[in-house]
Rosetta silent file (secondary structure, phi, psi, omega in degrees, C-alpha in Angstrom):
SEQUENCE: MSIDIHKDIARRLYEEVVNLGKSELLDTFVAEGGDDTTRAHAGWSSGRAGFREHLEWLRASVPDVHATVTDILAEGDRVVVFWRIEGTHHGELFGVPPTGRRIDATSISLLTFRAGQIINYSVLPDRLTILRQVGAVAA
SCORE:     score description
SCORE:     0.000 S_00000001
   1 L     0.000  148.494 -177.131  118.545  105.587  109.445 S_00000001
   2 L   -85.560  158.915  176.153  119.669  109.137  108.915 S_00000001
   3 H   -58.661  -38.555 -179.580  117.954  112.285  110.086 S_00000001
   4 H   -62.818  -37.504  177.517  117.560  113.324  106.437 S_00000001
   5 H   -66.615  -42.577  178.011  115.591  110.144  105.661 S_00000001
   6 H   -61.219  -43.792  179.701  113.316  110.766  108.661 S_00000001
   7 H   -64.140  -38.542  178.743  112.737  114.360  107.554 S_00000001
   8 H   -64.322  -44.400  178.001  111.948  113.195  104.010 S_00000001
   9 H   -61.964  -43.613  179.569  109.382  110.672  105.269 S_00000001
  10 H   -60.208  -45.036  179.385  107.821  113.342  107.496 S_00000001
  11 H   -63.082  -44.189 -179.464  107.530  115.771  104.580 S_00000001
  12 H   -65.722  -29.237  176.596  106.068  113.080  102.321 S_00000001
  13 H   -56.527  -41.116  179.724  103.509  112.226  105.001 S_00000001
  14 H   -82.893  -46.864 -174.600  101.968  115.669  104.437 S_00000001
  15 H   -69.702  -37.308 -175.832  102.683  116.196  100.757 S_00000001
  16 H  -104.677  -42.071 -177.488  101.641  112.757   99.515 S_00000001
  17 H   -78.654  -53.556 -178.748   99.504  111.134  102.200 S_00000001
  18 H   -70.600  -54.901 -173.786   97.529  114.142  103.469 S_00000001
  19 L   -69.347  -40.850 -174.760   97.397  116.235  100.293 S_00000001
  20 L  -101.946   -7.498  178.538   97.070  113.463   97.719 S_00000001
  21 L    72.668   22.110 -178.688   95.351  110.825   99.874 S_00000001
  22 L   -78.280   72.381 -176.510   97.974  108.158   99.153 S_00000001
  23 H   -65.393  -21.123  178.363   97.076  106.047  102.186 S_00000001
  24 H   -62.352  -23.769  178.382   98.981  103.063  100.763 S_00000001
  25 H   -69.142  -19.185  177.794  102.195  104.883  101.717 S_00000001
  26 H   -60.924  -29.956  177.927  101.273  104.413  105.381 S_00000001
  27 H   -63.833  -29.139  178.804  102.334  100.764  104.963 S_00000001
  28 H   -89.162  -41.592 -172.776  105.838  102.022  104.184 S_00000001
  29 H   -80.489  -29.010 -172.087  106.010  105.047  106.471 S_00000001
  30 E  -112.812  130.592  175.785  104.385  103.656  109.631 S_00000001
  31 E   -63.499  149.876 -177.915  105.577  100.668  111.653 S_00000001
  32 E   -50.331  -41.589 -179.712  102.933   97.948  112.088 S_00000001
  33 E   -96.207   15.576 -178.853  102.570   98.838  115.764 S_00000001
  34 E   -56.913  147.070 -174.947  102.975  102.576  115.190 S_00000001
  35 E  -119.115  121.738  171.745  100.846  104.740  117.428 S_00000001
  36 E   -93.592  100.313 -173.928   98.920  107.835  116.385 S_00000001
  37 L   -66.773  -10.777  173.361   98.394  109.317  119.847 S_00000001
  38 L   -62.536  -28.790 -176.404   95.621  111.481  118.411 S_00000001
  39 H   -59.343  -31.940 -178.959   93.546  108.273  118.418 S_00000001
  40 H   -60.389  -30.995 -179.241   93.252  108.335  122.193 S_00000001
  41 H   -87.598  -21.964 -173.484   91.175  111.502  121.891 S_00000001
  42 H  -109.450   -8.730 -179.799   89.151  110.381  118.889 S_00000001
  43 L    78.756   20.380  179.095   88.536  106.703  119.624 S_00000001
  44 L   -78.724  168.514  178.838   90.383  105.448  116.538 S_00000001
  45 L   -67.847  168.037  173.959   92.103  102.087  116.271 S_00000001
  46 L   -92.152  173.006  178.730   95.716  101.534  117.203 S_00000001
  47 H    68.101 -161.083 -178.970   98.517  100.815  114.741 S_00000001
  48 H   -58.573  -32.420  179.933   98.391  101.660  111.057 S_00000001
  49 H   -58.850  -39.003  178.111   94.605  101.369  111.112 S_00000001
  50 H   -64.834  -38.022  176.224   94.475  104.384  113.436 S_00000001
  51 H   -62.656  -43.592  179.420   96.614  106.400  111.032 S_00000001
  52 H   -62.848  -43.097  179.839   94.229  105.489  108.189 S_00000001
  53 H   -63.508  -39.064  177.439   91.198  106.459  110.295 S_00000001
  54 H   -62.189  -46.872  179.577   92.836  109.797  111.150 S_00000001
  55 H   -62.730  -44.733  179.591   93.522  110.457  107.456 S_00000001
  56 H   -61.975  -42.416  178.112   89.986  109.428  106.440 S_00000001
  57 H   -61.014  -47.229 -178.621   88.489  111.684  109.121 S_00000001
  58 H   -61.635  -46.917 -177.188   90.602  114.654  108.013 S_00000001
  59 H   -71.106  -24.546  174.519   89.832  114.185  104.321 S_00000001
  60 H   -77.842  -36.769 -179.502   86.095  113.741  105.070 S_00000001
  61 H   -73.088  -37.634 -177.102   86.034  116.839  107.284 S_00000001
  62 L  -135.984   78.661 -173.000   88.060  118.960  104.863 S_00000001
  63 L   -57.965  -29.291  179.406   87.912  117.220  101.447 S_00000001
  64 L   -98.106   27.290 -176.642   90.062  119.869   99.750 S_00000001
  65 L   -53.127  137.929  173.375   92.633  119.770  102.553 S_00000001
  66 E  -136.818  121.902  178.111   96.051  121.113  101.720 S_00000001
  67 E  -106.230  133.146  177.106   98.951  120.830  104.133 S_00000001
  68 E  -119.822  118.257  176.583  102.064  122.931  103.646 S_00000001
  69 E   -74.896  122.413 -178.451  105.158  122.008  105.596 S_00000001
  70 E  -101.579  -22.874  177.628  106.696  125.270  106.756 S_00000001
  71 E  -165.027  148.988  176.442  109.601  123.899  108.803 S_00000001
  72 E  -136.093  129.809  175.361  111.106  120.612  109.913 S_00000001
  73 E  -122.381  141.453 -178.438  113.490  120.113  112.806 S_00000001
  74 E  -144.693  146.817  173.938  115.070  116.778  113.646 S_00000001
  75 E  -154.657  129.807  179.952  117.387  115.267  116.168 S_00000001
  76 L    60.571 -124.844 -178.085  118.084  111.612  116.741 S_00000001
  77 L   -99.321   13.065 -176.978  114.918  109.601  116.155 S_00000001
  78 E  -119.320  141.689  178.147  112.499  112.545  116.464 S_00000001
  79 E  -129.751  131.630  174.984  111.179  114.963  113.871 S_00000001
  80 E  -109.358  126.645 -178.313  109.101  118.067  114.587 S_00000001
  81 E  -115.883  124.309  172.243  107.010  119.317  111.681 S_00000001
  82 E   -98.828  126.886 -176.515  105.481  122.785  111.596 S_00000001
  83 E  -145.675  159.209 -179.470  102.711  122.859  109.030 S_00000001
  84 E  -112.792  136.024  177.739   99.792  124.866  107.768 S_00000001
  85 E  -114.993  132.769  178.913   96.394  123.331  107.042 S_00000001
  86 E  -134.372  151.128  175.974   93.965  124.933  104.599 S_00000001
  87 E   159.490 -171.008 -176.620   90.656  123.828  103.168 S_00000001
  88 E  -115.305  132.124 -176.030   86.894  123.963  103.371 S_00000001
  89 L   -76.564   99.902 -177.962   84.904  122.589  106.293 S_00000001
  90 L  -119.263    2.648  178.475   82.522  120.017  104.741 S_00000001
  91 L  -146.393  167.918 -179.447   82.324  117.356  107.477 S_00000001
  92 L   -51.047  131.854 -177.450   82.236  117.157  111.270 S_00000001
  93 E  -141.322  112.952 -178.232   85.354  118.809  112.641 S_00000001
  94 L    53.622   38.998  177.248   86.135  118.902  116.367 S_00000001
  95 L    84.803    1.802 -177.941   82.450  118.331  117.081 S_00000001
  96 E  -102.366  125.617  177.029   81.260  121.082  114.734 S_00000001
  97 L   -64.304  161.355 -177.646   78.881  120.130  111.900 S_00000001
  98 L   -53.897  138.080  179.245   79.824  121.216  108.354 S_00000001
  99 L  -120.590  -18.021 -175.264   79.730  124.954  107.731 S_00000001
 100 L    77.524    4.542 -179.592   81.255  125.339  104.267 S_00000001
 101 L   -84.475  154.697  177.135   83.694  127.885  105.722 S_00000001
 102 E   -80.226  144.749  171.738   87.392  128.017  104.893 S_00000001
 103 E  -119.861  149.092  178.822   89.965  127.089  107.483 S_00000001
 104 E  -155.272  103.814 -175.223   93.576  128.206  107.574 S_00000001
 105 E  -147.014  173.307  179.630   95.564  127.312  110.669 S_00000001
 106 E  -109.876  158.803  176.134   98.865  125.945  111.860 S_00000001
 107 E  -144.629  157.922  174.659   99.784  122.660  113.502 S_00000001
 108 E  -128.533  131.152  179.186  102.864  121.126  115.053 S_00000001
 109 E  -122.950  145.783  174.731  103.533  117.408  114.887 S_00000001
 110 E  -117.014  122.261  178.571  106.086  115.225  116.643 S_00000001
 111 E  -116.273  133.645  176.004  107.090  112.017  114.896 S_00000001
 112 E  -113.173  133.553 -175.420  109.285  109.362  116.482 S_00000001
 113 E  -113.506  151.782  167.855  111.079  106.883  114.216 S_00000001
 114 E  -145.841  129.840  179.064  112.594  103.448  114.596 S_00000001
 115 L    52.607   38.441  174.804  114.263  101.586  111.726 S_00000001
 116 L    78.971   10.481  177.680  113.057  104.190  109.221 S_00000001
 117 E  -129.542  153.525  178.847  109.371  104.005  110.166 S_00000001
 118 E   -73.261  127.038  175.748  107.111  106.123  112.341 S_00000001
 119 E  -109.282  -15.509  176.916  106.439  104.479  115.696 S_00000001
 120 E  -152.437  138.066  179.868  104.667  107.446  117.293 S_00000001
 121 E  -134.732  129.507  177.896  102.796  110.454  115.918 S_00000001
 122 E  -136.923  130.353 -178.485  101.394  113.304  117.946 S_00000001
 123 E  -122.354  140.786  176.238   99.797  116.434  116.494 S_00000001
 124 E  -122.123   92.597  178.717   98.904  119.706  118.166 S_00000001
 125 E   -80.908  158.395  173.897   96.581  121.672  115.857 S_00000001
 126 L   -82.297   76.624 -176.054   95.569  125.249  116.534 S_00000001
 127 H   -61.958  -36.645 -178.648   92.018  124.171  117.360 S_00000001
 128 H   -60.170  -46.348  178.422   91.008  127.569  118.706 S_00000001
 129 H   -61.179  -44.419 -179.837   91.746  129.263  115.381 S_00000001
 130 H   -62.702  -46.157 -179.900   89.905  126.527  113.494 S_00000001
 131 H   -62.293  -36.343  175.168   86.897  126.698  115.826 S_00000001
 132 H   -65.163  -43.075 -176.430   86.776  130.473  115.397 S_00000001
 133 H   -66.620  -29.667  178.834   86.952  130.166  111.620 S_00000001
 134 L   -93.271    4.881  174.192   84.018  127.716  111.501 S_00000001
 135 L    82.326   14.244 -178.989   81.980  129.927  113.834 S_00000001
 136 L   -84.980  -20.459 -179.764   81.944  127.607  116.858 S_00000001
 137 L  -132.761  135.829  178.830   83.816  130.090  119.073 S_00000001
 138 L   -64.997  142.360 -179.845   83.428  133.862  119.081 S_00000001
 139 L   -74.187    0.000    0.000   86.424  135.750  117.736 S_00000001
């Protein structure tokens, strides 16, 4: 598979799966044994089920979530996505109960592909900024 196809899948992961909630696309984008390494920290399932649980958690925590891909870099089987997350905090988020406050922060994700599907996903959100915005950490 080409780097351009990997970059397109990565972009669609945010634009269609995160923003529009099209979880059915995970069956196409994620390999059956794909690993969302975020799950290790959150106790989610492995495989595609873990990706679905991650998406459900995000959309429950920030129902009006909007992700904007700001840059994509790729080499070989890896894609790095720089993205911005915006929305309103309406569900538990990083241990913080709902506040109704707006969040606006950046994240960086690393996706590894094999045969045109994601086999590993790792995200590094700017948790400190988010925690400050929801009032859990002093500015």
